[in-house]
C-alpha positions as CSV (number, residue, x, y, z in Angstrom):
1,M,-25.9,-226.5,58.6
2,D,-27.1,-223.6,56.4
3,K,-26.5,-224.0,52.7
4,L,-23.1,-222.8,51.5
5,Y,-23.6,-221.7,47.9
6,A,-20.9,-222.2,45.2
7,I,-20.3,-221.2,41.6
8,S,-18.4,-223.4,39.2
9,L,-16.2,-222.0,36.4
10,F,-14.8,-224.1,33.5
11,S,-17.1,-226.8,34.6
12,G,-16.5,-229.4,31.9
13,A,-18.5,-232.6,32.4
14,G,-19.1,-232.0,36.1
15,G,-16.5,-234.1,38.0
16,F,-15.4,-231.1,40.2
17,D,-19.1,-230.2,40.6
18,L,-20.2,-233.6,41.6
19,G,-17.5,-233.9,44.2
20,I,-18.1,-230.4,45.7
21,E,-21.7,-231.2,46.2
22,V,-20.9,-234.6,47.7
23,A,-18.7,-232.7,50.2
24,G,-21.7,-230.5,51.2
25,F,-21.7,-227.3,49.1
26,T,-24.7,-226.3,46.9
27,T,-23.6,-225.3,43.4
28,R,-25.9,-222.7,41.9
29,L,-24.2,-222.2,38.5
30,C,-22.0,-224.3,36.2
31,T,-20.6,-222.7,33.1
32,D,-18.4,-223.8,30.3
33,I,-17.8,-222.8,26.7
34,D,-18.0,-226.4,25.4
35,L,-21.5,-227.4,24.1
36,H,-21.1,-231.2,24.7
37,S,-19.9,-230.6,28.3
38,C,-22.9,-228.4,29.0
39,Q,-25.2,-231.0,27.5
40,T,-23.6,-233.6,29.8
41,L,-24.3,-231.4,32.8
42,E,-27.9,-230.9,31.8
43,L,-28.4,-234.6,31.1
44,N,-27.1,-235.6,34.6
45,R,-28.2,-232.6,36.6
46,D,-30.7,-233.7,39.3
47,A,-30.5,-237.4,38.0
48,L,-28.0,-238.6,40.6
49,K,-29.0,-239.0,44.3
50,D,-27.2,-240.4,47.3
51,S,-28.3,-243.0,49.7
52,D,-30.3,-240.4,51.7
53,G,-32.2,-239.4,48.5
54,I,-30.4,-236.0,48.2
55,R,-30.2,-235.1,44.5
56,F,-26.9,-233.6,43.3
57,L,-26.8,-230.3,41.3
58,S,-30.5,-229.9,41.7
59,E,-30.2,-226.2,42.2
60,T,-27.7,-225.7,39.4
61,K,-28.2,-223.6,36.3
62,V,-26.0,-224.7,33.4
63,V,-24.8,-221.9,31.1
64,Q,-22.8,-222.4,27.9
65,K,-20.8,-219.2,27.6
66,N,-17.3,-217.9,26.8
67,I,-16.0,-216.7,30.2
68,K,-14.5,-213.7,28.5
69,E,-18.0,-212.6,27.5
70,Y,-19.6,-213.4,30.8
71,S,-19.8,-210.4,33.2
72,T,-19.8,-211.0,36.9
73,E,-23.2,-209.2,37.2
74,Q,-24.7,-211.8,34.8
75,I,-22.9,-214.7,36.6
76,L,-24.4,-213.6,39.9
77,A,-27.8,-213.2,38.3
78,D,-27.7,-216.7,36.7
79,A,-26.6,-218.1,40.1
80,R,-29.5,-216.3,41.8
81,L,-27.0,-214.9,44.3
82,K,-25.7,-211.5,45.5
83,K,-22.2,-210.5,46.5
84,G,-21.7,-211.7,50.0
85,E,-23.8,-214.9,49.4
86,V,-21.1,-216.9,47.5
87,A,-19.2,-219.2,49.8
88,L,-17.1,-220.8,47.1
89,I,-15.9,-220.3,43.6
90,Y,-14.1,-223.3,42.1
91,G,-12.7,-224.5,38.8
92,G,-9.6,-224.7,36.7
93,A,-8.9,-222.9,33.4
94,P,-8.2,-225.3,30.4
95,C,-4.8,-226.8,31.1
96,Q,-3.5,-227.7,27.7
97,S,-1.4,-224.5,27.6
98,F,0.6,-225.7,30.6
99,S,0.5,-229.5,30.3
100,V,3.7,-231.5,29.6
101,F,1.5,-233.4,27.1
102,G,0.9,-230.2,25.2
103,Q,3.2,-227.7,23.5
104,R,3.6,-225.7,26.7
105,K,2.9,-222.3,25.1
106,G,1.7,-220.9,28.4
107,M,0.5,-217.3,28.2
108,E,1.2,-217.3,24.4
109,D,-1.7,-219.6,24.0
110,P,-5.1,-217.7,24.2
111,R,-6.3,-220.4,26.7
112,G,-3.5,-219.4,29.0
113,T,-5.0,-216.0,29.5
114,L,-8.1,-217.6,31.0
115,L,-6.2,-217.6,34.3
116,W,-6.8,-213.9,34.4
117,D,-10.5,-214.3,33.7
118,Y,-10.7,-216.6,36.8
119,L,-8.9,-213.9,38.7
120,R,-11.4,-211.3,37.4
121,V,-14.3,-213.3,38.6
122,I,-12.8,-213.8,42.1
123,R,-12.0,-210.1,42.5
124,E,-15.4,-208.9,41.4
125,I,-17.5,-211.4,43.3
126,E,-15.3,-211.7,46.4
127,P,-16.4,-215.2,47.5
128,T,-15.6,-216.4,51.0
129,S,-13.3,-219.0,49.5
130,F,-12.0,-220.4,46.2
131,I,-10.4,-223.5,44.9
132,F,-8.3,-223.5,41.7
133,E,-7.1,-226.7,40.0
134,N,-4.6,-227.1,37.2
135,V,-1.9,-229.4,35.8
136,A,1.5,-229.6,37.5
137,G,3.1,-227.9,34.4
138,L,1.7,-224.6,35.5
139,L,4.3,-224.5,38.3
140,T,7.2,-224.5,35.8
141,I,6.0,-222.7,32.7
142,D,8.2,-219.6,32.1
143,D,10.4,-220.7,35.0
144,G,7.5,-220.4,37.4
145,K,7.0,-216.7,36.8
146,T,3.5,-217.1,35.5
147,F,2.3,-219.1,38.5
148,K,4.0,-216.8,41.0
149,Q,2.3,-213.8,39.4
150,F,-1.0,-215.5,39.3
151,L,-0.8,-216.6,42.9
152,D,0.2,-213.1,44.1
153,E,-2.6,-211.5,42.2
154,L,-5.2,-214.0,43.5
155,S,-4.5,-212.8,47.1
156,K,-5.3,-209.1,46.2
157,D,-8.2,-207.0,45.2
158,A,-8.1,-204.6,42.3
159,D,-6.4,-201.9,44.4
160,G,-3.6,-204.2,45.5
161,N,-4.9,-204.8,49.0
162,T,-4.5,-208.3,50.4
163,V,-7.9,-210.0,50.7
164,Y,-7.2,-213.7,50.6
165,K,-4.7,-216.0,52.3
166,T,-3.6,-218.5,49.6
167,T,-1.9,-221.8,49.8
168,Y,-1.0,-224.2,47.0
169,Y,-0.1,-227.9,47.0
170,L,1.0,-230.4,44.3
171,L,-1.2,-233.5,44.9
172,D,-1.6,-236.8,43.2
173,T,-5.2,-238.0,43.1
174,A,-4.1,-241.7,43.7
175,S,-3.0,-240.5,47.2
176,F,-6.7,-239.9,47.9
177,G,-8.3,-243.1,46.7
178,V,-8.7,-242.4,43.0
179,P,-7.6,-245.4,40.9
180,Q,-5.4,-243.1,38.7
181,Y,-2.1,-241.3,39.0
182,R,-2.9,-237.7,38.2
183,S,-0.7,-234.9,39.5
184,R,-2.4,-231.5,40.0
185,V,-1.8,-228.1,41.5
186,I,-4.5,-227.1,43.9
187,V,-4.8,-223.5,45.2
188,F,-7.0,-222.7,48.2
189,G,-7.9,-219.2,49.1
190,T,-9.9,-217.9,52.1
191,K,-10.3,-214.6,53.8
192,D,-9.6,-215.7,57.3
193,K,-7.0,-218.4,57.4
194,E,-4.5,-220.5,55.4
195,V,-5.8,-223.8,54.4
196,S,-3.4,-226.7,55.2
197,C,-2.5,-229.5,52.9
198,P,-5.1,-232.3,52.7
199,I,-3.8,-235.5,54.4
200,K,-3.1,-238.4,52.1
201,T,-5.2,-241.4,52.7
202,H,-3.8,-244.0,50.3
203,A,-0.2,-245.1,49.8
204,I,1.5,-244.6,46.4
205,N,5.0,-245.2,47.7
206,A,6.7,-247.7,49.9
207,K,7.2,-245.5,52.9
208,D,3.5,-244.9,53.3
209,E,2.4,-248.5,52.9
210,E,2.5,-249.3,56.6
211,I,0.4,-246.3,57.7
212,L,-2.0,-245.7,54.8
213,A,-4.6,-247.8,53.0
214,P,-3.3,-249.4,49.7
215,A,-3.7,-247.4,46.6
216,V,-6.9,-248.2,44.7
217,T,-6.1,-250.2,41.6
218,V,-7.2,-250.6,38.0
219,G,-8.4,-254.1,38.8
220,E,-10.6,-252.8,41.6
221,A,-12.0,-250.0,39.3
222,I,-12.7,-251.9,36.1
223,G,-12.1,-255.6,36.9
224,S,-15.7,-256.3,37.5
225,L,-16.9,-254.6,34.3
226,L,-17.9,-257.0,31.6
227,E,-16.7,-256.6,28.0
228,P,-18.7,-253.9,26.0
229,T,-20.4,-256.7,24.0
230,K,-21.7,-258.3,27.2
231,V,-23.2,-255.4,29.1
232,S,-25.1,-252.2,28.3
233,L,-23.7,-249.1,30.1
234,P,-23.6,-245.5,28.9
235,N,-20.4,-244.8,26.9
236,H,-19.2,-248.4,27.2
237,V,-18.4,-248.7,23.5
238,G,-14.9,-249.6,22.3
239,R,-12.9,-248.7,19.3
240,V,-12.5,-251.2,16.5
241,H,-8.9,-252.3,16.1
242,G,-7.2,-253.9,13.2
243,K,-5.2,-257.1,13.3
244,G,-1.8,-255.2,13.6
245,I,-2.9,-253.2,16.6
246,I,-4.4,-256.2,18.4
247,E,-1.1,-258.1,17.9
248,R,0.9,-255.2,19.3
249,Y,-1.4,-254.7,22.3
250,T,-1.3,-258.4,23.0
251,A,2.5,-258.3,23.1
252,L,2.7,-255.4,25.6
253,K,3.7,-256.1,29.2
254,Y,2.0,-254.3,32.0
255,G,3.1,-250.7,32.0
256,E,4.7,-250.9,28.6
257,R,3.9,-248.2,26.0
258,D,2.8,-249.0,22.4
259,S,5.3,-247.3,20.0
260,K,2.6,-246.1,17.6
261,T,-0.4,-245.1,19.6
262,R,1.7,-243.9,22.5
263,I,-0.5,-245.4,25.2
264,N,0.3,-247.9,27.9
265,R,-1.0,-251.3,28.9
266,L,-2.6,-250.9,32.3
267,N,-1.4,-252.9,35.3
268,P,-4.4,-254.3,37.2
269,S,-2.4,-254.2,40.5
270,R,-1.7,-250.5,40.3
271,P,-3.6,-247.2,39.7
272,S,-4.0,-246.2,36.1
273,F,-1.7,-243.8,34.2
274,T,-3.2,-240.4,33.7
275,I,-6.1,-240.4,31.3
276,V,-5.0,-238.7,28.0
277,V,-7.2,-235.9,26.7
278,G,-5.8,-235.6,23.2
279,S,-5.2,-232.5,21.0
280,D,-7.8,-230.0,19.8
281,K,-7.7,-231.8,16.4
282,G,-8.5,-235.2,17.7
283,G,-9.9,-237.1,20.6
284,G,-8.1,-238.6,23.5
285,K,-7.5,-242.3,23.9
286,G,-7.9,-244.7,26.7
287,H,-5.0,-246.8,27.8
288,V,-4.7,-250.5,26.8
289,H,-6.9,-252.8,28.8
290,P,-5.0,-255.0,31.2
291,H,-6.6,-258.2,30.1
292,T,-7.9,-257.6,26.6
293,P,-5.9,-256.3,23.6
294,R,-7.9,-253.1,23.1
295,E,-8.1,-249.6,24.4
296,V,-10.3,-249.1,27.4
297,T,-13.8,-247.6,26.6
298,P,-14.8,-244.1,27.8
299,R,-16.8,-245.8,30.5
300,E,-13.8,-247.7,31.8
301,S,-11.8,-244.4,31.7
302,A,-14.7,-242.8,33.6
303,R,-14.4,-245.4,36.3
304,L,-10.6,-244.7,36.5
305,Q,-11.7,-241.1,37.1
306,S,-14.2,-242.2,39.7
307,F,-17.4,-241.2,38.0
308,P,-20.6,-243.2,38.8
309,D,-21.7,-245.6,36.0
310,N,-24.9,-243.7,35.5
311,W,-23.1,-240.4,34.7
312,E,-23.5,-240.3,31.0
313,F,-21.3,-238.3,28.7
314,T,-22.8,-236.7,25.5
315,G,-21.5,-236.4,22.0
316,T,-20.1,-239.0,19.7
317,S,-16.6,-240.5,19.1
318,R,-14.0,-238.2,20.6
319,H,-16.3,-236.1,22.8
320,P,-16.9,-238.4,25.7
321,I,-13.2,-239.3,26.2
322,R,-12.2,-235.7,26.0
323,Q,-14.8,-234.8,28.7
324,V,-13.6,-237.7,30.9
325,G,-9.9,-236.8,30.5
326,N,-10.5,-233.1,31.2
327,A,-12.5,-233.8,34.4
328,V,-11.4,-233.5,38.0
329,P,-12.1,-236.9,39.6
330,P,-15.2,-236.7,41.7
331,I,-13.6,-238.5,44.7
332,F,-10.7,-236.0,44.6
333,A,-13.0,-233.0,44.3
334,A,-15.0,-234.3,47.3
335,V,-11.8,-234.6,49.4
336,L,-10.9,-231.0,48.5
337,G,-14.4,-229.7,49.3
338,S,-14.6,-231.6,52.5
339,H,-11.2,-230.3,53.6
340,L,-12.1,-226.7,52.8
341,L,-15.4,-227.1,54.7
342,K,-13.6,-228.3,57.8
343,E,-10.8,-225.8,57.8
344,A,-12.5,-222.6,56.5
345,F,-16.1,-223.1,57.6
346,G,-15.6,-225.1,60.8
347,V,-17.8,-228.0,59.6
348,E,-16.7,-231.1,61.5
349,D,-19.2,-233.6,60.0
350,V,-17.6,-234.0,56.5
351,P,-17.7,-237.3,54.6
352,D,-14.7,-239.7,54.9
353,Y,-13.6,-241.9,52.0
354,A,-16.2,-244.6,52.6
355,E,-19.0,-242.1,52.8
356,I,-17.7,-240.4,49.6
357,L,-18.0,-243.7,47.8
358,N,-21.4,-244.2,49.3
359,R,-22.7,-240.8,48.2
360,L,-21.3,-241.1,44.8
361,G,-22.8,-244.6,44.4
362,L,-19.4,-246.1,43.5
363,D,-20.3,-249.7,44.2
364,Y,-17.5,-250.9,41.9
365,L,-15.0,-249.4,44.4
366,K,-16.6,-250.6,47.6
367,S,-14.9,-253.5,49.4
368,D,-16.5,-256.8,50.0
369,T,-16.1,-256.6,53.8
370,E,-16.8,-254.0,56.4
371,E,-13.2,-254.4,57.6
372,D,-11.9,-253.4,54.1
373,N,-14.2,-250.4,54.0
374,V,-12.9,-249.2,57.3
375,K,-9.3,-249.7,56.1
376,K,-10.0,-247.4,53.1
377,S,-11.6,-244.7,55.3
378,P,-9.4,-241.6,56.0
379,K,-10.7,-241.6,59.6
380,A,-8.9,-245.0,60.1
381,V,-5.4,-244.0,59.0
């Protein structure tokens, strides 16, 4: 297959990018306004390789830039591409403006207007396809008017002519083998055909349990990881808690929320709650560990997002957990990229769930037996 080149906007710490490359695209540019996210991308670019020795993001240029000050001419120049050579543009504008965890200011928040910068780049570059990702709250802000307008504009060029066929779906990442409940709006756009909804592979409700693989749990994701004092892994450093917090966390039942820190004790037999990002004034927090009265470390949160253990997040204190919380889970991104490859580009040989785990090097999610690996593969359900 000839290379299909992609451009990443609002790249963050690279979860979307890693998954898109695992699927089979070649990303030529990653850009974000956040310094620490770009440093994370630079640190990990070309460092991770799959079982076949293929290095991920090896052709990627990382650019720290405010998208509002980034012309499409310069974007193409930095990607070393011309119009007509871009197969995919992907990304999601910062979501705090629309999240139910934020103040839901929507378009009143300057970050909300970044939707239109995404639209500007799509219109001016005219890629073969695009994927847009955002929080579920985008569907309901301003009674849905903002999203309806955005979706309508995404399908048209600057003259109002219809260029793209768009579809959108509200998906939960746990339905695709990520060990975390995380509801997200996904918009697909292509010039030739409507992209269908990706088929769920893992059961997160009772009616699917007989036909789909079981949801991947917190226990499977972090149960094998030793305490921070007993193993050396990037970002596996916990917060120091006082006696009062330890006592409260000890008393929490699985799934119960602490009244002061507002985080939940994880259930080892279920996927995690959504990773909390935090506000602009402070860092996010992990949830409470299922077996130890402490918050999970950024590395444990990264596992719940399906990052490989050797994907290191830069910065100190709040920076790593904010990068983790803002990311698109790599497994989920790989599913989206693979689905688009198959439907829009006619590529049949796309990775299934077991192969995605393989390529990402997610040994901590691999089953002990070949039978269990087959059970978790989308081709088997």
